[in-house]
PyMOL CGO cylinders between C-alpha atoms (Angstrom):
from pymol import cmd
from pymol.cgo import CYLINDER

trace = [
    CYLINDER, 0.00, -0.26, 0.06, 1.32, 3.41, -0.90, 0.3, 1, 1, 1, 1, 1, 1,
    CYLINDER, 1.32, 3.41, -0.90, 0.68, 7.00, 0.22, 0.3, 1, 1, 1, 1, 1, 1,
    CYLINDER, 0.68, 7.00, 0.22, -0.91, 7.65, -3.23, 0.3, 1, 1, 1, 1, 1, 1,
    CYLINDER, -0.91, 7.65, -3.23, -4.35, 6.45, -4.12, 0.3, 1, 1, 1, 1, 1, 1,
    CYLINDER, -4.35, 6.45, -4.12, -7.03, 5.66, -1.79, 0.3, 1, 1, 1, 1, 1, 1,
    CYLINDER, -7.03, 5.66, -1.79, -5.93, 2.36, -0.04, 0.3, 1, 1, 1, 1, 1, 1,
    CYLINDER, -5.93, 2.36, -0.04, -4.20, 4.06, 2.66, 0.3, 1, 1, 1, 1, 1, 1,
    CYLINDER, -4.20, 4.06, 2.66, -7.71, 5.31, 4.27, 0.3, 1, 1, 1, 1, 1, 1,
    CYLINDER, -7.71, 5.31, 4.27, -8.10, 1.79, 5.45, 0.3, 1, 1, 1, 1, 1, 1,
    CYLINDER, -8.10, 1.79, 5.45, -5.56, 2.16, 8.12, 0.3, 1, 1, 1, 1, 1, 1,
    CYLINDER, -5.56, 2.16, 8.12, -5.86, 5.88, 8.63, 0.3, 1, 1, 1, 1, 1, 1,
    CYLINDER, -5.86, 5.88, 8.63, -9.44, 5.94, 9.81, 0.3, 1, 1, 1, 1, 1, 1,
    CYLINDER, -9.44, 5.94, 9.81, -11.74, 3.30, 11.57, 0.3, 1, 1, 1, 1, 1, 1,
    CYLINDER, -11.74, 3.30, 11.57, -14.81, 4.78, 10.11, 0.3, 1, 1, 1, 1, 1, 1,
    CYLINDER, -14.81, 4.78, 10.11, -15.69, 6.99, 6.87, 0.3, 1, 1, 1, 1, 1, 1,
    CYLINDER, -15.69, 6.99, 6.87, -18.25, 7.57, 4.16, 0.3, 1, 1, 1, 1, 1, 1,
    CYLINDER, -18.25, 7.57, 4.16, -16.24, 8.92, 1.34, 0.3, 1, 1, 1, 1, 1, 1,
    CYLINDER, -16.24, 8.92, 1.34, -17.81, 10.53, -1.63, 0.3, 1, 1, 1, 1, 1, 1,
    CYLINDER, -17.81, 10.53, -1.63, -16.15, 11.48, -4.77, 0.3, 1, 1, 1, 1, 1, 1,
    CYLINDER, -16.15, 11.48, -4.77, -17.69, 13.48, -7.79, 0.3, 1, 1, 1, 1, 1, 1,
    CYLINDER, -17.69, 13.48, -7.79, -15.79, 14.09, -11.05, 0.3, 1, 1, 1, 1, 1, 1,
    CYLINDER, -15.79, 14.09, -11.05, -15.15, 17.48, -12.04, 0.3, 1, 1, 1, 1, 1, 1,
    CYLINDER, -15.15, 17.48, -12.04, -17.43, 19.27, -9.57, 0.3, 1, 1, 1, 1, 1, 1,
    CYLINDER, -17.43, 19.27, -9.57, -15.81, 22.24, -7.30, 0.3, 1, 1, 1, 1, 1, 1,
    CYLINDER, -15.81, 22.24, -7.30, -16.18, 21.79, -3.43, 0.3, 1, 1, 1, 1, 1, 1,
    CYLINDER, -16.18, 21.79, -3.43, -19.08, 24.25, -3.15, 0.3, 1, 1, 1, 1, 1, 1,
    CYLINDER, -19.08, 24.25, -3.15, -21.11, 22.57, -5.90, 0.3, 1, 1, 1, 1, 1, 1,
    CYLINDER, -21.11, 22.57, -5.90, -20.54, 19.35, -4.29, 0.3, 1, 1, 1, 1, 1, 1,
    CYLINDER, -20.54, 19.35, -4.29, -21.82, 20.51, -1.03, 0.3, 1, 1, 1, 1, 1, 1,
    CYLINDER, -21.82, 20.51, -1.03, -25.09, 22.24, -2.46, 0.3, 1, 1, 1, 1, 1, 1,
    CYLINDER, -25.09, 22.24, -2.46, -25.85, 18.68, -4.25, 0.3, 1, 1, 1, 1, 1, 1,
    CYLINDER, -25.85, 18.68, -4.25, -25.20, 16.89, -1.10, 0.3, 1, 1, 1, 1, 1, 1,
    CYLINDER, -25.20, 16.89, -1.10, -27.96, 19.09, 0.68, 0.3, 1, 1, 1, 1, 1, 1,
    CYLINDER, -27.96, 19.09, 0.68, -25.34, 21.42, 2.61, 0.3, 1, 1, 1, 1, 1, 1,
    CYLINDER, -25.34, 21.42, 2.61, -25.05, 25.22, 2.91, 0.3, 1, 1, 1, 1, 1, 1,
    CYLINDER, -25.05, 25.22, 2.91, -21.93, 26.07, 0.56, 0.3, 1, 1, 1, 1, 1, 1,
    CYLINDER, -21.93, 26.07, 0.56, -21.98, 29.49, 2.54, 0.3, 1, 1, 1, 1, 1, 1,
    CYLINDER, -21.98, 29.49, 2.54, -21.18, 27.60, 5.60, 0.3, 1, 1, 1, 1, 1, 1,
    CYLINDER, -21.18, 27.60, 5.60, -18.13, 25.98, 4.41, 0.3, 1, 1, 1, 1, 1, 1,
    CYLINDER, -18.13, 25.98, 4.41, -15.48, 26.67, 7.22, 0.3, 1, 1, 1, 1, 1, 1,
    CYLINDER, -15.48, 26.67, 7.22, -11.62, 26.58, 6.43, 0.3, 1, 1, 1, 1, 1, 1,
    CYLINDER, -11.62, 26.58, 6.43, -8.88, 24.76, 7.88, 0.3, 1, 1, 1, 1, 1, 1,
    CYLINDER, -8.88, 24.76, 7.88, -10.54, 22.11, 10.18, 0.3, 1, 1, 1, 1, 1, 1,
    CYLINDER, -10.54, 22.11, 10.18, -8.14, 18.63, 11.12, 0.3, 1, 1, 1, 1, 1, 1,
    CYLINDER, -8.14, 18.63, 11.12, -9.87, 15.40, 11.65, 0.3, 1, 1, 1, 1, 1, 1,
    CYLINDER, -9.87, 15.40, 11.65, -9.97, 16.07, 15.27, 0.3, 1, 1, 1, 1, 1, 1,
    CYLINDER, -9.97, 16.07, 15.27, -11.37, 19.58, 14.89, 0.3, 1, 1, 1, 1, 1, 1,
    CYLINDER, -11.37, 19.58, 14.89, -14.20, 18.13, 12.63, 0.3, 1, 1, 1, 1, 1, 1,
    CYLINDER, -14.20, 18.13, 12.63, -14.80, 15.42, 15.14, 0.3, 1, 1, 1, 1, 1, 1,
    CYLINDER, -14.80, 15.42, 15.14, -15.55, 18.20, 17.88, 0.3, 1, 1, 1, 1, 1, 1,
    CYLINDER, -15.55, 18.20, 17.88, -17.51, 20.23, 15.55, 0.3, 1, 1, 1, 1, 1, 1,
    CYLINDER, -17.51, 20.23, 15.55, -19.69, 17.04, 14.72, 0.3, 1, 1, 1, 1, 1, 1,
    CYLINDER, -19.69, 17.04, 14.72, -20.74, 16.91, 18.54, 0.3, 1, 1, 1, 1, 1, 1,
    CYLINDER, -20.74, 16.91, 18.54, -22.18, 20.10, 18.13, 0.3, 1, 1, 1, 1, 1, 1,
    CYLINDER, -22.18, 20.10, 18.13, -23.67, 19.96, 14.57, 0.3, 1, 1, 1, 1, 1, 1,
    CYLINDER, -23.67, 19.96, 14.57, -24.21, 16.41, 13.64, 0.3, 1, 1, 1, 1, 1, 1,
    CYLINDER, -24.21, 16.41, 13.64, -23.01, 15.51, 10.10, 0.3, 1, 1, 1, 1, 1, 1,
    CYLINDER, -23.01, 15.51, 10.10, -19.91, 16.87, 9.34, 0.3, 1, 1, 1, 1, 1, 1,
    CYLINDER, -19.91, 16.87, 9.34, -17.57, 16.34, 6.12, 0.3, 1, 1, 1, 1, 1, 1,
    CYLINDER, -17.57, 16.34, 6.12, -14.19, 17.72, 5.23, 0.3, 1, 1, 1, 1, 1, 1,
    CYLINDER, -14.19, 17.72, 5.23, -13.67, 18.78, 1.78, 0.3, 1, 1, 1, 1, 1, 1,
    CYLINDER, -13.67, 18.78, 1.78, -11.50, 18.87, -1.22, 0.3, 1, 1, 1, 1, 1, 1,
    CYLINDER, -11.50, 18.87, -1.22, -10.38, 18.00, -4.57, 0.3, 1, 1, 1, 1, 1, 1,
    CYLINDER, -10.38, 18.00, -4.57, -7.83, 15.98, -6.14, 0.3, 1, 1, 1, 1, 1, 1,
    CYLINDER, -7.83, 15.98, -6.14, -7.14, 14.43, -9.43, 0.3, 1, 1, 1, 1, 1, 1,
    CYLINDER, -7.14, 14.43, -9.43, -10.01, 15.92, -11.05, 0.3, 1, 1, 1, 1, 1, 1,
    CYLINDER, -10.01, 15.92, -11.05, -12.56, 14.88, -8.38, 0.3, 1, 1, 1, 1, 1, 1,
    CYLINDER, -12.56, 14.88, -8.38, -14.14, 16.69, -5.46, 0.3, 1, 1, 1, 1, 1, 1,
    CYLINDER, -14.14, 16.69, -5.46, -14.47, 14.87, -2.29, 0.3, 1, 1, 1, 1, 1, 1,
    CYLINDER, -14.47, 14.87, -2.29, -16.35, 14.75, 0.87, 0.3, 1, 1, 1, 1, 1, 1,
    CYLINDER, -16.35, 14.75, 0.87, -15.00, 12.62, 4.07, 0.3, 1, 1, 1, 1, 1, 1,
    CYLINDER, -15.00, 12.62, 4.07, -17.29, 11.93, 6.50, 0.3, 1, 1, 1, 1, 1, 1,
    CYLINDER, -17.29, 11.93, 6.50, -15.58, 10.31, 9.57, 0.3, 1, 1, 1, 1, 1, 1,
    CYLINDER, -15.58, 10.31, 9.57, -18.80, 9.69, 11.71, 0.3, 1, 1, 1, 1, 1, 1,
    CYLINDER, -18.80, 9.69, 11.71, -21.67, 10.16, 9.58, 0.3, 1, 1, 1, 1, 1, 1,
    CYLINDER, -21.67, 10.16, 9.58, -23.06, 9.11, 6.25, 0.3, 1, 1, 1, 1, 1, 1,
    CYLINDER, -23.06, 9.11, 6.25, -24.80, 11.63, 4.47, 0.3, 1, 1, 1, 1, 1, 1,
    CYLINDER, -24.80, 11.63, 4.47, -22.94, 10.58, 1.07, 0.3, 1, 1, 1, 1, 1, 1,
    CYLINDER, -22.94, 10.58, 1.07, -25.01, 7.24, 1.25, 0.3, 1, 1, 1, 1, 1, 1,
    CYLINDER, -25.01, 7.24, 1.25, -28.28, 8.92, 1.05, 0.3, 1, 1, 1, 1, 1, 1,
    CYLINDER, -28.28, 8.92, 1.05, -29.88, 8.05, -2.45, 0.3, 1, 1, 1, 1, 1, 1,
    CYLINDER, -29.88, 8.05, -2.45, -31.44, 11.28, -3.07, 0.3, 1, 1, 1, 1, 1, 1,
    CYLINDER, -31.44, 11.28, -3.07, -28.04, 13.21, -2.36, 0.3, 1, 1, 1, 1, 1, 1,
    CYLINDER, -28.04, 13.21, -2.36, -26.09, 10.35, -4.66, 0.3, 1, 1, 1, 1, 1, 1,
    CYLINDER, -26.09, 10.35, -4.66, -28.54, 11.13, -7.48, 0.3, 1, 1, 1, 1, 1, 1,
    CYLINDER, -28.54, 11.13, -7.48, -27.97, 14.81, -7.00, 0.3, 1, 1, 1, 1, 1, 1,
    CYLINDER, -27.97, 14.81, -7.00, -24.16, 14.66, -6.81, 0.3, 1, 1, 1, 1, 1, 1,
    CYLINDER, -24.16, 14.66, -6.81, -24.00, 12.61, -9.95, 0.3, 1, 1, 1, 1, 1, 1,
    CYLINDER, -24.00, 12.61, -9.95, -26.07, 14.73, -12.23, 0.3, 1, 1, 1, 1, 1, 1,
    CYLINDER, -26.07, 14.73, -12.23, -24.20, 15.39, -15.36, 0.3, 1, 1, 1, 1, 1, 1,
    CYLINDER, -24.20, 15.39, -15.36, -21.11, 13.82, -13.98, 0.3, 1, 1, 1, 1, 1, 1,
    CYLINDER, -21.11, 13.82, -13.98, -20.13, 10.42, -12.11, 0.3, 1, 1, 1, 1, 1, 1,
    CYLINDER, -20.13, 10.42, -12.11, -19.86, 9.72, -8.26, 0.3, 1, 1, 1, 1, 1, 1,
    CYLINDER, -19.86, 9.72, -8.26, -18.29, 7.11, -6.23, 0.3, 1, 1, 1, 1, 1, 1,
    CYLINDER, -18.29, 7.11, -6.23, -19.16, 6.54, -2.44, 0.3, 1, 1, 1, 1, 1, 1,
    CYLINDER, -19.16, 6.54, -2.44, -17.65, 4.37, -0.01, 0.3, 1, 1, 1, 1, 1, 1,
    CYLINDER, -17.65, 4.37, -0.01, -18.62, 3.60, 3.27, 0.3, 1, 1, 1, 1, 1, 1,
    CYLINDER, -18.62, 3.60, 3.27, -16.68, 1.63, 6.25, 0.3, 1, 1, 1, 1, 1, 1,
    CYLINDER, -16.68, 1.63, 6.25, -19.21, 1.97, 9.24, 0.3, 1, 1, 1, 1, 1, 1,
    CYLINDER, -19.21, 1.97, 9.24, -16.33, -0.01, 11.40, 0.3, 1, 1, 1, 1, 1, 1,
    CYLINDER, -16.33, -0.01, 11.40, -18.31, -3.23, 11.37, 0.3, 1, 1, 1, 1, 1, 1,
    CYLINDER, -18.31, -3.23, 11.37, -19.89, -4.72, 8.44, 0.3, 1, 1, 1, 1, 1, 1,
    CYLINDER, -19.89, -4.72, 8.44, -21.50, -3.83, 5.90, 0.3, 1, 1, 1, 1, 1, 1,
    CYLINDER, -21.50, -3.83, 5.90, -18.66, -1.73, 4.02, 0.3, 1, 1, 1, 1, 1, 1,
    CYLINDER, -18.66, -1.73, 4.02, -20.27, -0.49, 0.91, 0.3, 1, 1, 1, 1, 1, 1,
    CYLINDER, -20.27, -0.49, 0.91, -19.62, 0.80, -2.62, 0.3, 1, 1, 1, 1, 1, 1,
    CYLINDER, -19.62, 0.80, -2.62, -22.09, 2.82, -4.97, 0.3, 1, 1, 1, 1, 1, 1,
    CYLINDER, -22.09, 2.82, -4.97, -21.42, 4.05, -8.28, 0.3, 1, 1, 1, 1, 1, 1,
    CYLINDER, -21.42, 4.05, -8.28, -23.73, 6.72, -9.76, 0.3, 1, 1, 1, 1, 1, 1,
    CYLINDER, -23.73, 6.72, -9.76, -23.62, 8.41, -13.22, 0.3, 1, 1, 1, 1, 1, 1,
    CYLINDER, -23.62, 8.41, -13.22, -25.77, 11.26, -14.37, 0.3, 1, 1, 1, 1, 1, 1,
    CYLINDER, -25.77, 11.26, -14.37, -28.37, 10.90, -11.66, 0.3, 1, 1, 1, 1, 1, 1,
    CYLINDER, -28.37, 10.90, -11.66, -28.91, 7.00, -11.90, 0.3, 1, 1, 1, 1, 1, 1,
    CYLINDER, -28.91, 7.00, -11.90, -27.35, 4.38, -9.54, 0.3, 1, 1, 1, 1, 1, 1,
    CYLINDER, -27.35, 4.38, -9.54, -25.59, 2.37, -11.85, 0.3, 1, 1, 1, 1, 1, 1,
    CYLINDER, -25.59, 2.37, -11.85, -24.29, -0.11, -9.25, 0.3, 1, 1, 1, 1, 1, 1,
    CYLINDER, -24.29, -0.11, -9.25, -23.84, -0.95, -5.42, 0.3, 1, 1, 1, 1, 1, 1,
    CYLINDER, -23.84, -0.95, -5.42, -22.72, -3.82, -3.53, 0.3, 1, 1, 1, 1, 1, 1,
    CYLINDER, -22.72, -3.82, -3.53, -21.35, -5.04, -0.34, 0.3, 1, 1, 1, 1, 1, 1,
    CYLINDER, -21.35, -5.04, -0.34, -17.89, -7.00, -0.87, 0.3, 1, 1, 1, 1, 1, 1,
    CYLINDER, -17.89, -7.00, -0.87, -18.40, -10.59, -0.89, 0.3, 1, 1, 1, 1, 1, 1,
    CYLINDER, -18.40, -10.59, -0.89, -21.57, -10.52, -3.02, 0.3, 1, 1, 1, 1, 1, 1,
    CYLINDER, -21.57, -10.52, -3.02, -21.58, -12.48, -6.33, 0.3, 1, 1, 1, 1, 1, 1,
    CYLINDER, -21.58, -12.48, -6.33, -22.11, -10.46, -9.85, 0.3, 1, 1, 1, 1, 1, 1,
    CYLINDER, -22.11, -10.46, -9.85, -25.82, -11.75, -9.58, 0.3, 1, 1, 1, 1, 1, 1,
    CYLINDER, -25.82, -11.75, -9.58, -26.49, -10.08, -6.31, 0.3, 1, 1, 1, 1, 1, 1,
    CYLINDER, -26.49, -10.08, -6.31, -25.17, -6.21, -7.32, 0.3, 1, 1, 1, 1, 1, 1,
    CYLINDER, -25.17, -6.21, -7.32, -27.62, -3.63, -7.05, 0.3, 1, 1, 1, 1, 1, 1,
    CYLINDER, -27.62, -3.63, -7.05, -28.44, -0.79, -9.53, 0.3, 1, 1, 1, 1, 1, 1,
    CYLINDER, -28.44, -0.79, -9.53, -29.59, -0.23, -12.80, 0.3, 1, 1, 1, 1, 1, 1,
    CYLINDER, -29.59, -0.23, -12.80, -26.72, -1.42, -14.85, 0.3, 1, 1, 1, 1, 1, 1,
    CYLINDER, -26.72, -1.42, -14.85, -24.72, -3.20, -12.26, 0.3, 1, 1, 1, 1, 1, 1,
    CYLINDER, -24.72, -3.20, -12.26, -22.91, -5.28, -14.65, 0.3, 1, 1, 1, 1, 1, 1,
    CYLINDER, -22.91, -5.28, -14.65, -20.86, -2.24, -15.90, 0.3, 1, 1, 1, 1, 1, 1,
    CYLINDER, -20.86, -2.24, -15.90, -19.05, -2.87, -12.36, 0.3, 1, 1, 1, 1, 1, 1,
    CYLINDER, -19.05, -2.87, -12.36, -18.25, -6.73, -13.09, 0.3, 1, 1, 1, 1, 1, 1,
    CYLINDER, -18.25, -6.73, -13.09, -15.03, -6.32, -15.32, 0.3, 1, 1, 1, 1, 1, 1,
    CYLINDER, -15.03, -6.32, -15.32, -13.60, -3.86, -12.57, 0.3, 1, 1, 1, 1, 1, 1,
    CYLINDER, -13.60, -3.86, -12.57, -14.65, -6.07, -9.59, 0.3, 1, 1, 1, 1, 1, 1,
    CYLINDER, -14.65, -6.07, -9.59, -12.83, -8.98, -11.69, 0.3, 1, 1, 1, 1, 1, 1,
    CYLINDER, -12.83, -8.98, -11.69, -9.81, -6.97, -12.13, 0.3, 1, 1, 1, 1, 1, 1,
    CYLINDER, -9.81, -6.97, -12.13, -9.37, -6.39, -8.49, 0.3, 1, 1, 1, 1, 1, 1,
    CYLINDER, -9.37, -6.39, -8.49, -10.17, -9.83, -7.28, 0.3, 1, 1, 1, 1, 1, 1,
    CYLINDER, -10.17, -9.83, -7.28, -13.71, -9.30, -5.86, 0.3, 1, 1, 1, 1, 1, 1,
    CYLINDER, -13.71, -9.30, -5.86, -15.15, -11.80, -8.38, 0.3, 1, 1, 1, 1, 1, 1,
    CYLINDER, -15.15, -11.80, -8.38, -14.00, -14.94, -9.62, 0.3, 1, 1, 1, 1, 1, 1,
    CYLINDER, -14.00, -14.94, -9.62, -14.21, -15.43, -13.62, 0.3, 1, 1, 1, 1, 1, 1,
    CYLINDER, -14.21, -15.43, -13.62, -17.49, -17.24, -13.22, 0.3, 1, 1, 1, 1, 1, 1,
    CYLINDER, -17.49, -17.24, -13.22, -18.99, -13.96, -11.13, 0.3, 1, 1, 1, 1, 1, 1,
    CYLINDER, -18.99, -13.96, -11.13, -19.07, -15.81, -8.07, 0.3, 1, 1, 1, 1, 1, 1,
    CYLINDER, -19.07, -15.81, -8.07, -17.43, -13.66, -4.71, 0.3, 1, 1, 1, 1, 1, 1,
    CYLINDER, -17.43, -13.66, -4.71, -13.72, -14.20, -4.52, 0.3, 1, 1, 1, 1, 1, 1,
    CYLINDER, -13.72, -14.20, -4.52, -13.24, -15.90, -1.00, 0.3, 1, 1, 1, 1, 1, 1,
    CYLINDER, -13.24, -15.90, -1.00, -10.53, -14.80, 1.51, 0.3, 1, 1, 1, 1, 1, 1,
    CYLINDER, -10.53, -14.80, 1.51, -9.93, -11.16, 0.23, 0.3, 1, 1, 1, 1, 1, 1,
    CYLINDER, -9.93, -11.16, 0.23, -9.21, -7.92, 2.11, 0.3, 1, 1, 1, 1, 1, 1,
    CYLINDER, -9.21, -7.92, 2.11, -12.84, -6.66, 0.84, 0.3, 1, 1, 1, 1, 1, 1,
    CYLINDER, -12.84, -6.66, 0.84, -12.32, -2.94, 1.88, 0.3, 1, 1, 1, 1, 1, 1,
    CYLINDER, -12.32, -2.94, 1.88, -8.95, -2.74, 0.25, 0.3, 1, 1, 1, 1, 1, 1,
    CYLINDER, -8.95, -2.74, 0.25, -10.31, -4.52, -2.94, 0.3, 1, 1, 1, 1, 1, 1,
    CYLINDER, -10.31, -4.52, -2.94, -13.04, -1.85, -3.35, 0.3, 1, 1, 1, 1, 1, 1,
    CYLINDER, -13.04, -1.85, -3.35, -10.41, 0.99, -2.61, 0.3, 1, 1, 1, 1, 1, 1,
    CYLINDER, -10.41, 0.99, -2.61, -8.12, -0.38, -5.09, 0.3, 1, 1, 1, 1, 1, 1,
    CYLINDER, -8.12, -0.38, -5.09, -11.12, -0.68, -7.76, 0.3, 1, 1, 1, 1, 1, 1,
    CYLINDER, -11.12, -0.68, -7.76, -11.57, 2.91, -7.23, 0.3, 1, 1, 1, 1, 1, 1,
    CYLINDER, -11.57, 2.91, -7.23, -8.00, 3.69, -8.05, 0.3, 1, 1, 1, 1, 1, 1,
    CYLINDER, -8.00, 3.69, -8.05, -7.71, 1.51, -10.89, 0.3, 1, 1, 1, 1, 1, 1,
    CYLINDER, -7.71, 1.51, -10.89, -11.09, 1.82, -12.59, 0.3, 1, 1, 1, 1, 1, 1,
    CYLINDER, -11.09, 1.82, -12.59, -11.78, 5.55, -11.81, 0.3, 1, 1, 1, 1, 1, 1,
    CYLINDER, -11.78, 5.55, -11.81, -8.28, 7.09, -11.04, 0.3, 1, 1, 1, 1, 1, 1,
    CYLINDER, -8.28, 7.09, -11.04, -9.49, 8.20, -7.42, 0.3, 1, 1, 1, 1, 1, 1,
    CYLINDER, -9.49, 8.20, -7.42, -6.67, 9.65, -5.16, 0.3, 1, 1, 1, 1, 1, 1,
    CYLINDER, -6.67, 9.65, -5.16, -6.35, 11.61, -2.03, 0.3, 1, 1, 1, 1, 1, 1,
    CYLINDER, -6.35, 11.61, -2.03, -3.82, 13.75, -0.54, 0.3, 1, 1, 1, 1, 1, 1,
    CYLINDER, -3.82, 13.75, -0.54, -2.87, 11.59, 2.32, 0.3, 1, 1, 1, 1, 1, 1,
    CYLINDER, -2.87, 11.59, 2.32, -0.74, 13.76, 4.32, 0.3, 1, 1, 1, 1, 1, 1,
    CYLINDER, -0.74, 13.76, 4.32, -3.28, 16.56, 4.06, 0.3, 1, 1, 1, 1, 1, 1,
    CYLINDER, -3.28, 16.56, 4.06, -6.38, 14.48, 4.77, 0.3, 1, 1, 1, 1, 1, 1,
    CYLINDER, -6.38, 14.48, 4.77, -4.55, 12.34, 7.72, 0.3, 1, 1, 1, 1, 1, 1,
    CYLINDER, -4.55, 12.34, 7.72, -2.59, 14.88, 9.30, 0.3, 1, 1, 1, 1, 1, 1,
    CYLINDER, -2.59, 14.88, 9.30, -3.44, 18.29, 8.16, 0.3, 1, 1, 1, 1, 1, 1,
    CYLINDER, -3.44, 18.29, 8.16, -6.64, 20.53, 7.81, 0.3, 1, 1, 1, 1, 1, 1,
    CYLINDER, -6.64, 20.53, 7.81, -9.36, 20.60, 5.17, 0.3, 1, 1, 1, 1, 1, 1,
    CYLINDER, -9.36, 20.60, 5.17, -12.33, 22.86, 4.27, 0.3, 1, 1, 1, 1, 1, 1,
    CYLINDER, -12.33, 22.86, 4.27, -15.40, 21.45, 6.21, 0.3, 1, 1, 1, 1, 1, 1,
    CYLINDER, -15.40, 21.45, 6.21, -19.17, 21.81, 6.40, 0.3, 1, 1, 1, 1, 1, 1,
    CYLINDER, -19.17, 21.81, 6.40, -21.85, 20.48, 8.53, 0.3, 1, 1, 1, 1, 1, 1,
    CYLINDER, -21.85, 20.48, 8.53, -24.91, 19.09, 6.52, 0.3, 1, 1, 1, 1, 1, 1,
    CYLINDER, -24.91, 19.09, 6.52, -28.47, 19.55, 7.68, 0.3, 1, 1, 1, 1, 1, 1,
    CYLINDER, -28.47, 19.55, 7.68, -30.25, 16.07, 7.84, 0.3, 1, 1, 1, 1, 1, 1,
    CYLINDER, -30.25, 16.07, 7.84, -32.33, 15.31, 4.77, 0.3, 1, 1, 1, 1, 1, 1,
]
cmd.load_cgo(trace, "trace")
């Protein structure tokens, strides 16, 4: 595992909901997720975002990297909301990861307002959700989540494999030093 890409997040944080949107600016991502772009605060560390979440509820740290805007929620999961995902992906594409600290771990991919596919690692190709989940099957096979016959691959580190899929198939990356030890813009979301 390297400092580039996104696989490192599995060892940096116990829980997270990570939303990526291709080609959006941070303020637009916040609006599409149901937040107030005018309420974005600058320069919060992970610990400061956690303290703020005790006051405000759902808090996401924000940034851009590799042509994607991202929202990293350490203790909430607004990015998993289907309405938000449809809105975030309108006119573009979005990828969401959830690690709640215990199963499930989840992957969602949406494009232009439609949920293309979603799954929990360990599912076979015939169990994938979404409007066109077959589009994810080649990427799942490439990283070893699925065997050639479409069944779930046994004995894989599922969290690492879905993160690897984001790196390989979508080119996702995060600035590790800044995300883990630095400060990012942040916003509190009003629950849907």
